[in-house]
N, C-alpha and C positions, 0 to 999 in steps of 0.2 A: 701878410703871412699866407693867406689862402692863394694869392696870386703866385707866390713862390712855390707852394706845394703843387699847384697845377702845372707850373713850368717844369718842376722836377719830375712829375708823373709823365708829362709829355715827352721829356727827354728820355726817361726810362722806357716808355713805350716805343719811341723811335729806335732806341738801342736794341730792344727786344726784337723788333721787326727786322732790323739790320742783321742781328745774329741769326734769326730764323732764315732770312734770305740767303745768308752765307752758308748755313747748314744745308739748305735745299740745293744750293749750287754745287756743293762738294760731292764728288763721286761716292756712292754708297758702298761700292766695292772696287777693289783694284782692277784696272783694265789689263787685259792680256796684251802682250807685246808682240811686235813683228807685224806681218801682214795678216790681219784678222778679218778682212772684208769677205763676207759670205752672206748668202740669203738662203733660207730654208735648210739649215744644216741638218745632216743626219745625226743620229746618236754617235758620240765619239767612241771609237773602239781601238784596241791595241793590236798591232800586228808587227811581228818581228822587231819588237822593242821600240816602236814608234806609235804615236797616237794619230788617228786619221778621222777626218769628217768630210762628207761630201755635200755639195749644195746644188741648187738649180743650175741647169745648163752644163752639167758634166764636170765642173771644176771642183776643187776641194782644197783642204789645208792639211798640213802635216806638222808634227812637233815631236821633239825628243823628250821634252820634260813636261808638256802640258801647259807651259807658260808662254814660250816664244814660238810663234807659228809662222809658216811660210807656205807659198804655193807649192804644189808638187804632185798630189795624187791624180791618177788617171781613171776615169770612169767612162767607158764608151756608152753610147745610147742617148746621150743628152737628156732631154726631158726635165721634169721638175720634181722638187721635194723628195729626194731619195731617203731611204733608211737602210741600215746595215746591221746584220747580226752574225755572230760566229756560232756555228753548230758543227761539232766535230772538227774536221780539218778544212771546212769550207766557210768562206764568208759569203753569205747571201746578200745581194743588193736588190732592193725593190725601188722602182721609180715609175713615174707616170709620163705618158706621151699624150699630148692634147689636153683638153679640158681647162678648168680654171677660168673660164670666160675668155681665154686667149682666142683672138680672132673671132670673138663673138660666140663661141660655142662651149658646150659642156660635155661633148662626146670625148671619152678618154679611155685609155687602157693602162692598167697597172701591170708592169712587166717585171720579171725577175731574171737575174743572172748570178753566176757564182764564180769565185776564184779561190785558190788556196792561199793567196797572200795579197795584201793591198800594196805591197812595195813594188813599184814598176821596174826596179833594178834586179829583182829576184828572178832566178830561172823558173820558179814555180808560178810566176805571174802570168795568168791567162784567163780571160773571162769566157764563160760558157753560157749560152742562152738557155733559159728554162722555158720562157714563153709568157703568155698573158694569163694572169690568174684572176683578174677582175676587170670589169668594163662598165661603161655607161654609154647610152645611145644619144645623149644630148636632149632627149625628150623626157625621160623618166626623172623622178625627183631624187637624183643622185649625180654626183660628179666624181668619177673614180680617179682621184689624185690624192696626194699626201699619204702614202702608205706608211704603216709602222708595224714592226714585228713584236711578238711576245712568245717565248718558249716556256711552258710550264708542264712539269711531269711528263715530258716526252711529246707533248702536243704543241704544234706551232699554229699561232693565230696571226691574222693580219687585219688591222683596222684601216679604213680609208674613207674619204669623203670631205666635203666642204660645206659652206653655207648654202650652196645650191642643193637643198634637199637634206638627206639624212647622212649620218655616219653609219657605216656598215662594218660588220666583222665576218670574215670567212676563215675556214680552217685549211691549212696547207700540210703537205707531207714533209716532215723535217728531213727525210732522207733524200728527197729530190727537189724540194721547193715548189713542186706543182700543187695545184689545188686538188684536194681530195675529191674523187669522183662522186658526183651527186650532191656535194655540199652546196647549200644555198646561202646567200648572204642574209644576215639578220640586221635589221635597223636597231640602233642602240642610242642615238642622240640626234639633236638638231642644233642649229645656231652655233656651230663651232667648226673648226678645221684644224689641220696639222695635229692630228691626234697622236697619243702614245698610250700604251697599255703597261701596267705594272701589276705584280702579284706580291702580296705580303700578308702573312698571318691569316691566310684563308680568304682574304679579300682580293677581288680584282678591281683595279683602279683605271678609269678611263679619263685621261687628261686631254684637254683640247684648248685651242686658242680661240678666244672670243675677240670681238672688236674688228677694227679695220686695219688693213695692211697697206704696204707699198706707197705710203704717203709721207715718208721720212718722219720729221718731228711732229707731224700731225696724225700719225698712226695711233690707234687706240688699242692695239693688240695687248691682250693679257691672258695668262694661262689659268684655266679653271679645271676642277676635277669632280667626279662623282664616283661612287663605288657600288659593288654588287658582290654577292656570294657566288654568282654564276658568271662565267666569262661572257655569256650572251645576254646578260642583264636580267632584270631591269636595273639600270644605274640611277642612283639618286644622290643628291648632295647632302650636306650636313643639316639642312632644314627640311629634308624629306622631299624636295622638289625633283621630279624625274628629269634626267637629261633629255628625254624625249619631249619635254615641255620647256626646254631652254635653261634648266638649272645648271649649277656649277659653283663650287666653293673656290675662292681665289687662292692661287698658289704663288704666282709671281706677276708683277706689273712694272710700270716705269719706276726708276729710282734715280735720284740725283740728276745727272746729265745723260742718262740712258733711257731712251723712250721706246715703248712698244715691245714687250716680251713675248716671244712666240717660239714654237717648235721645240718642245720639251724632249730631252733624252736622258735617261738614267745612267749614271756611272757609279757602280758600287765598288769602292776601293777596299772594302773589308775593314775590320777593326773598328766598327762603329762609324766609319766615314762614308757618307754617300754624297755625291754631287750630281748636278745635272747640267747638261749642255743646252744651249738655246741660242737664238740671236736676238739682239735688240734692233728694231727697225731703224733707229737713228742714234748714233753716238754723237752727241753735240760737240765733243772735242775733236771729232774726226769728220768734219764737214757734213754731219748728219747722215753718214753712210751706215749701211747695215753691217753689223759686226758680230762675230762669235763671242759668246760669254760662257763662263763656267762658274757656277756658284754652289755653295753648300745646300744640301737638302736636309730639312728637319722633319721629324714626325711628332705630331701633337694630337693626343686623343684619337689616334688611329688615322690621322689625315696628313698628307704631305704638305709641307710649308716651305717656301723659299727662305733660306738663311742668308748670312752675309759674312764676308771676311772681316777680320778686325780692322777697324778704321784707325788711321794714324791718330795718336793722342796719348794722354797720360791717364794711367789706371792704377787702381788697387788690383793685384792679381790674387784672387781668393781660391783657396783649396776647397774643392767640393767635398773632400773627405772630412775635414775638421772645421771648415769655415775660417781658418786662420789665414793671415796674409803673408805673402812672400816678402821678405825684407832683408836688408843688410844686417848681418849678425854683429851688432855693436853694443856698447854700453847704452843703457836707457838714459835719455835726456829728459829731465822733468820740465814741465811748464810751471813757472812760478805763479802763485796766486795767493790771495788773502783767504785763508781757511775760515776766518770768522765771518767773512761775507758769504761764503759758500754754505756754511752749516748753521750759523747763528744770526744771520741778518734778519732784521725786522721787516715788516711789510712796507714801511715808509722809507727804508734805506735806499739810497740811489743805486742804480745798476748801470753797468757799462760793459761793452763787449770785450772779451779777452781775445788778443790776437793769436792766430795759429802759430805754431812753432815754425821758425824760418829754417831754410836749408843751412844758413851760416851757423845757427845755433846747434842744429843737429849734427852737422859734419865736424864740429869742433872736437869730437871724441873719436872720429874715424882714424884708424891706423893708416899708414902708407902701404902701398903695394896692394896685392890681392886681398880681398876681404870675402870671407865665406857668407853664405846666405842661410837663413832658417825661416821658420814659420812661427808667427805669434799673433795674438789678438790684434785686430786692426785698431790703431790709435790715431789715425789721420796724421801720421808723422812723415817727414820728408824721406826717411830711409825706407818707407813702405810704398812709395810712389814710383811707377815705372813708365817711361815714355817708349811707346811702340811705334816704329816707323819702317816702311819699306826701305831697303838698301839699294840705292841707285847703282846700276851696273852689276849687281850680284846675281841677276837672273831670278828664277823662281822654280816652282814645282807645280803640280797639277792644279791650275786655277788660281794660284796666289803667288805673291812674291816672297822672297826671303826677308825676314825682319831683323832689325836690331832691337834689343831690350836694354835700355839704359836707366839708371837712377835719374829721376826727373831733375832737370836743371844742371846735369853734369854730363861728362863724357864717359863716366864709369859704366862699363858694359857687362852684362851677364855673359858668361863664357863657360865652355866645357874645360874642366881641369885636364892637365896633361895625361892623367891616368885614364881619361875617357869615361869615367864612371861617376864623377861628382861634378858639381857646378860651383862657381865662385864668381866674383866680380873682379874685373881688371881695371886699372886706373884710366885707360883710354881705349877707344874703339879703333881697331885697325882694319876691320872688314874681313878678317880671316874666317875660315870655315868654322872655327871653334866659337865664333861670336855671331853666327848666323842661325836663325831659328825658323822652323816651320810652325805655323799656328793654324791648325785645322779645326773647323767647327764640326762637332759630332752631331749625331742625329737628335740628341736630346737638347741641343742648344749650348752645351758647355763646349770647352775647347781642349784640344790636345796640343802640348808644346813639345816639339821634337827638334833636337839639334841636327844641323846639317852634317857635322863631323861625327861620324860613327862608322863602324865596320859594316860592310854590305850584309844585309839580312839581319842585322842585330835588332832592329825594331825597338830601339831605346827611346824613352820619352821621360820628361820631367814628371816624377811621381812622388807623392807624399808617402814615404814609407812609415811615417808615424805622425802624430799630431804636430810635431815641430821640426821634422827632418825631411827636406826635399833631396832627392837623389835621381840619378839616371838609371833606370832599370827597364826591363821589358814591359811594354804596355799591355794591360789587360782590359779589353773593352767592357768586360762585365763588372769592373770595379770602379768605385768613385775615386780611388787613390790617384789616378792619372788624369782626372778631369779638373778643369780650372774655369773660373769666371772672371770677367774683366768688368770692373765697376769704376765709373768716373768718380774722382774724389770731390767733385763740386757738390 
């Protein structure tokens, strides 16, 4: 008996290890499509209806939807690790020439240029040189590369620097892009590079990349953060360790098949949705090449934290408003049991597990054709379980694919009703726009569920308008009614 128990435990252990290995090997977030190869990407910005990012050596990527990317942007000047910001009718581009240990040196210049559009086919496309705004001589304890902008209350700041010495901040004139006369750089951090600056709720956040780069799947890049009430510091992490002493709270690191997170760039889409651009040093599914990534950004206890898109799988979809679960609106199917054993059994009476209700048992009462949905207390019933999966060939939106939402174990799909204001389930999935869904993670970690099919500017989302009634209505980021959580039924 003991030998059999040991064998069973060993088999269970092997199965657990196998399941863990499979989970670790699975992508933590959906990969962007198209040509996504880039290193040191700038913050992603919108220009003339398209999204742009620029990388080292002057190249860049462009996308119409933020999901499928291609080569295309033009940025003269070459150099490394640019950043972009729009101020008024100008796009300022900062980049570095020299430094970074290239050719054995750390002498470098941060230069700035501007253009009124990033679209090279536009008649307004023309870059204008501003000049050098920061530099390092190769001897001092600083390497003037990896610039990043921040505009707050009409004042423009630029951080720069690498592991070779300190990270510094200078102030620029937002009207010209030039460095303000007499402004001297201030040291704010060490042991990081590829910095970014954020401002939120009276706090300034300095994010920087720790670890090693440029070694493919062996790169240890990870993004960390400190904060200060003053843009010029002192910046400290959540444990009170100053960034000038190497501190930093983790924001993003390797995930699944993606190794080496670096070069943070904030994209605030409004409505409680924030995302960030970066690159992974190595995409293990794309020959270990450096690729662009866009992922949700959360905020917890006043700190930015990397979020994640919904992974393919089966879930309970729980309303944040009531805690009730989204389900097919059908007759309740009871699970048969011996009430005497449940309420009046003695301590010595035998026990045995009750099986979960099966899909066959539950679906016996389902009507044919379209079936409405409602919200009810979660009972671990098959009509309350939904399989979420990216739809192949359907494209995507900013940083994520379009998803199908089906009753688990069936082809019955959640869809927008013909009136465009209500939802129902249809017997089979066709891939039409009425059956495609955006699922965006909000800054508090919950999710917004948005139909692809809706009038332009309608901003409709799946909302619990009561404790038991889901509907499509305008999303209110301040309300819990349009927020959802996904829980595994296991």
